[in-house]
N, C-alpha and C positions, 0 to 999 in steps of 0.2 A: 347737701353741703350748703351752709349758710352763705348767701351772697350779700355783698355790700348793697345797701339800699338807703335811699334818702328817708324812707318811711321809718328807719330805725331811730330817728330823732324823736325822742319821747318828749312829752310836755314838761317833764320835770328836769330837763337838761340844765346843767349848771349855767347860770348867767355869766357870760364871758366878762372878764375884767377889762377887755378892750373892745373897741368897735372897728378894729382894723379889717381891711378886706383880705381876700384870699392871698393876693400877691404879697402883701406886707407880712401876713402871718407865715406864709411859706418861707420868706426870707428870714423872718425871726427864728423859725425852727432851725433852719440850716445854720444861721449864725450862732444860735445857742449851742447846737451840737458841735459846731466847729470850734467854739471857745473851749468846750470840755475836752475835745480831742487834742487841741493844741496845747492846753495846759498839762494834760496827762503825758503826751508823747514828747513834746518839745521841751517843756519846762520841768518835766518830771514832778509835777505837783501832785500831792495826794488826791486820790479820787474824791474824797469828801469835800475838800476845798474846791476842786474843779467843778463838781456838780453844783455846789452852792453858788459859785460865781457864774456858772453857765445858766442857772435858773434865773438869776437876777438879770443877766444879759438878755435872755429870752424875753423877759417881761419888758425890758427897756426897748429892745428892737421892735416889739409888738406894739409899742406906744402906750403901755400900761403905766399908771402912776406908781412910783417906786414903793409907796406904802402898801398898795394892794398886791404888788408882786411879792413883797416880803411876807405879807399875810398868807398868800397862797402857798409859798414855800414852807413856812413854819407849820401851817396847818397840815400839809402833806407829810412833812417830816414827822410830826407828832402822831398822826393817825397810823402811819406805817410802822413806827417803832412800837406803838401801842398794840398793833395787830400781830406783829411777828417778833418783836424784840424778846419777849419772855420765852418764846419757842426756840429761838436761836440760842438763848442762854441755857435752857434746859438741855438742848441737843449737845452743846459744848461740854456741859458737865458730864453727861452720859458718855460722850466720846472720850473724855479725859479719864474717867473711871475705867472704861473698857481698856484703854491703852496701859495705864499705870498698874492696874491689877494683874496684868498678864492674861486677861480674858481674850484679847485679840490674838495673842500668841498661841493660846490654847486652841482656838478655832483653826488657825493656820496650821499648826503642827498636826492636829487630828486629821484634817483633810489631806494634808500632804502625805501622811503615813499610809493612807489608803489609795494614793494615786501614784502613777509612775508611767514612764514611757510616753506614749502618744496622748495619754489622758492628762498629762501635767498641765498643758495650756488651759484645758477646761477646768481643772482644779483651781488654777490661779484666778480665772475669771469668776468662779463661784466664790472664792475667798474674798476677792475685792468687792464683789457685789453685796455680799452679806455684811462685811465690815464697813462698806461705804454707806450703808443706810443711815447710821447715826453720826458719821464722821464728816467733817469738812474735807474738801478735796486735798488741800495742802497737808492736813494732818494724816489723812489716809496714805498719801504718797510717802511721807516720812516714816510711817509705821510699816509699810509694805516693802519699801526699797531694800532693807536688809534681807528680807525673805527672798525677794526676786534675785538678788545678787548671789545669795548663798545657794539657792536651788540651781541657778544657772552654772555656778562653779562646781558644786559637788556632783551634779548630774550630767555635767558636760553638755548642757543645752546651749543653744544660741540665746544670747541675752534678749534679743527682740522676740524670740519665740515665747519666752516666759514673761517678759516685761510688758509687751503690748496688751495681752489679755488683762493683766492687773490694772494697767492704766485705763483701759476701756471700761472695765467694771466700775472703777471709781468715778470716771468722767460722766458716764451715763447716769449714775445715781445722783451726782452733783447737779446735772442739768435738768433732769426730768422728774425726780421723785422727792416729794416733801418728806421730812422736814428740813431740807436744805434751803438756804436763804433765798435763792433765785426763784424756785417754784413757789415758795410761800408768799413772796412779794407779788408775783404775778397772780396768784390765787386771790390775794387781798385786793388787787387793783381791778380785776374783772369780776369780782364777787362770785367766784366759782366755788363749787362744793369740794371741800378738801378730800373727803373720803372717796368720792368718784374720781377725782384727779389722781389720787394715790393709786387706785385700782387700775385706771387706764394707763398711768405712768409705768407701772410694773409690766403691764401688757405690752406697751410699746418698747420698754427697755429690753425685754427678752430677745426678740429677733435682732434688735440693734446691737446688743453687746455680743451676740454670737457672731455676727458678720464682721463687726469692727475689731473683735478680740481674737479668738482662736483662728478664725478663717483668714483674716487679713494678716495675722502674725506670720503665716507661712511665707507670704510675699515680702513682708518687712524683713524677715530673717535672711532672705536672699539678697535684698537690696543693701542691707547694712549688717555685715557679719563682724561683730566686735565682741571681745571677751569682757567679762565682768571686771570692772576696775577694782583692784584690791583696796585702794585707799578710801573707797567710798562705802566699805562695809562697817557700819557703826554697831555699837552694842545694842542688843534688844532689851526692852524694859524689864522683861521677866527674868533676865539672867541674874538680877540682883535680889530676886525673891526666893524665899525658901519653899513656898508653895503658891499655887495659883488656882483660880476657880475651875470647875469642871466644864466640859464642852457643852453638855445639855443645858446647864444653868445659864451659861453665857449666851448661848443661842436663843434661849427662851427670853432672856432679858432684852436682847437686841430687837427681837421680833414682837415683843409685847405691845409697843405703841402702834406698830403697823397693824397688828391683829385687831386691836381695839378700834382704830379708825376705820378699818375695812368692815368690821362688824357693824359699826354705826351706819355706814353707807348702805350695807345690805338690809338692815332693819328698816331704814328710811324708805327703801324701794319696796320691800315686801309688805310692810305694815301701812305706811303712808297715811298715818293718822296722828297729828301732833298732840292729840289729847290722850292717846293710848299710853298706858303706864310703862309698858315695855319699851316703846320708842323713846319716851321721855328719859328713862334710865340710860339707854344707850346714847342718847343725845348728850348726856353728861359725861359718862365714862369714855365715850368715843371722841369727845372734843379734843383737839390737839393739845391744849394745855393740860388737861387731866391725864391724857394718854402718856405724854412725855414725863409729866410729874410722877406718875405711877411707875414708869420705867426707872427713873432716877432713884426713887425710894426703894424699889425692889432691888436695884443694882447695889445699894448699900449692903444688903444682906447676901446677895448672890455673887457679887464681885468683890466688894471691899473687905467684908469679914473673912471669906475664904482665903484671901490673899494675906491675911494677918494684919490688916490695917486697924489701928486704934481709932477711937472717935475723933481724936485730935488730928490724925493724919487724913481722915476722910474730910474733915472740915477744911484742912489746908488744900486737899485735892480739889474740892469745889471752888475754892478761891483761885487756885492756879488755872482751873478750867475756864473761869470767867475772864481772866485778865487778857488773853489774846484776842477776844472777840470784840473789844472796844472799837477797833478800826472797822470791823465788818458791820457792826451795828450802825456806826456813823455813815458808812457808805450806803447801806441799805436805806437808812433814814433820809439821807440827802437825795437818793434816787427817788424816794417817795415824794420829796418836796419838788423835784424836777417834774415828776409825773403830774402832780397837782397843778403846777404852773402851766404845763402844757394844756391840761384840761380847762383850767379857768381862763386861759387865753383864747379859748375857742378852737384850738388846734384839732381836737378830736372831732368836733362838729365839721370843721373844714375838710378833714380826711373823708368823712362820710359823704359830704356833698360833692366833692371833686371826684371821688372814686366811684360814685354811684353809676357813672356811665361806663366804667371800665369793665364791669362784669367779671371781676377777678375774685376768686374765692377769698373770704376773709382770713382763713387759716394760712393761705399762701402769702397774703399780704403781711400778716403778722410775722411769718418766718423770714420773709425778705427784709423787713425793717430790722429785725433782730440781727440778721446776718450783716447788714450794712454797718450797724453800730458796733458789733463785735469786731469786724475787720478794722474799723477806725480806732476804737479805744483799746482793744485787746482784753477787755474785761467782760466775762460772761455775765457777771452780776449787773454791771452798768448797762449792758445790752438788754438784759431782761427787764430791769425796772424802767428803762427809757421806752422800750418797745411796748411794754404793758401800758404805760401812760398814753401812748399814741393810739393804741387800738382798743383801749378799754370801752369806748362807746359802742364798738362793734358787738359787744356781748349783751347789749340791751335787750334784744328779743331772741337771744339764743336759748336753746334747751340746756338743761343741766349738763348733759354729756358733751354738747358742742362747746359750752363755755370751758369745760375741763380740757377739751382738745385744743382750744385756743391757747390756754396756758402751756400745754405741751408743745404746740407749734412755736411759741415764743422761746421756750427752753431749748428746743432743738436748734433753732436759728442762732441762739446765743453761744453755741459750741463750735460754730463753723470756723475752720482753718485758723487755729492758733498759730501766731507767728511771733516775730521779734518784739512786738509791743505787749506781749502777754507774759506775766511773771511765771505762769505755769510752764511756758516754753523753756525758759532758762533753768527752772527747777529740774525738769526732765533732762535737759542737756547736760547739766553739771553732774547729777547723780549717776547717769549712765555713761558719762565720759564721751559724749558724742560731739561732733563738729556741728556747726549751724546747718550745713547742708544735710547731714545725716538726720538731724532732729526734724527737719522739714519733711524728709522722705518717710519718716516713721510716725512721729507724734502728730505733726501737722496734718498729714494725710489721714491718720486714724481719726482725728477730731472731725475732719470734713466728712468722712464716711459716717460717723455717728450722726452728724447733723442732717445729712441727706437721707440716710435710711430712716431715722426717727421721723423726719418731716414727711417722708413718703408714707410711712405706716400711719401717721396721724391723718393724712389726707384720705388714705384708704378706709380707715375706720369711720371717718366722717360720712362716707358714702353708704356705710353699712348700718350704723347706729344713729 
């Protein structure tokens, strides 16, 4: 396991925009994060504005000239959006196509038709995990809630026995597996290999989702025994369609980018020759941009056309898929700006120097920082981008696998104990018709289990590989 070490300070470390000492920088970091937390929680300011103001406050408290702080923020924002913005957009298009074409409903109905009785919670976690690959968490929740409520009602299941596995599958994908925004930003920040991170993310996700989903749902169903609320069963997208895509074609489309990116990572490991023609081909087709673009283009023919969509409707679908992600892109970009301000202020260097004597595992430190920011802000994305900025220098001398594990440690920490300052908390509460206390006993505990189990698996893997 990689330990924090002063020797990690490479010669090409970014020149700090301030010459402040450790005490002043430490106060500046706390003040900057406090400003962000206060603006989000107390004044209900949008996370984009809060991160922007917090970045400038950090620079000011660190004693940096305002023009240099602005330059650091805008540079970080631009590089982050350039690195992950197109990927988020392509993922949103694929998710919208999957939902509107009825492809997601086809996967749900096919799996549920083969499941029943005790296997139903396992079927729900499988559905959520597969559908959660290309979908943002909130979209996945809206898409799966009708299924959860209908299955619970028709099969006379406890709502928590069915709902917790579905939520666990979505949440684990959201926090650990690219191309979701959080993992993508962390990968970009620490310069990790996306294919390796994806492979290890899936490996970590499997035991995590099993424990936090079907296994924990047994206890959650005992603690909170509530019926499915009738008023919250909305219409499913495919109910308005005359036909919808087949199960095999839909599943192949969802898994296409994952397979391409994993294939690239495998070829890189086996061949390990940048001049080799096969590796160069896979470096192109397995790049996140090409892999997701290919899935979107294939989806037009495997999802859109079978659903009877005209060229005009597919064009409108793409436009509608892009509209909701403006806020996400701005938050992610501003998080990148905050990260760059942290780095340019010399905070990363300070973390290395101070913690060199702690002998604390770098992965554990990353997890703890993400946990602290998650608890304070309620946002997994804000926790991920902020923690990634703080611990990015730790990846300087890490191996490819340990850099990927650093990303996963951050992602695991960012999911810790969702509570009243998290929009996801209220989304689950209202859809399931729970009280605040019931939501904490189920959703909040589930998120904590995901965070702890995933963090533990990451630390275990770091001892093995």
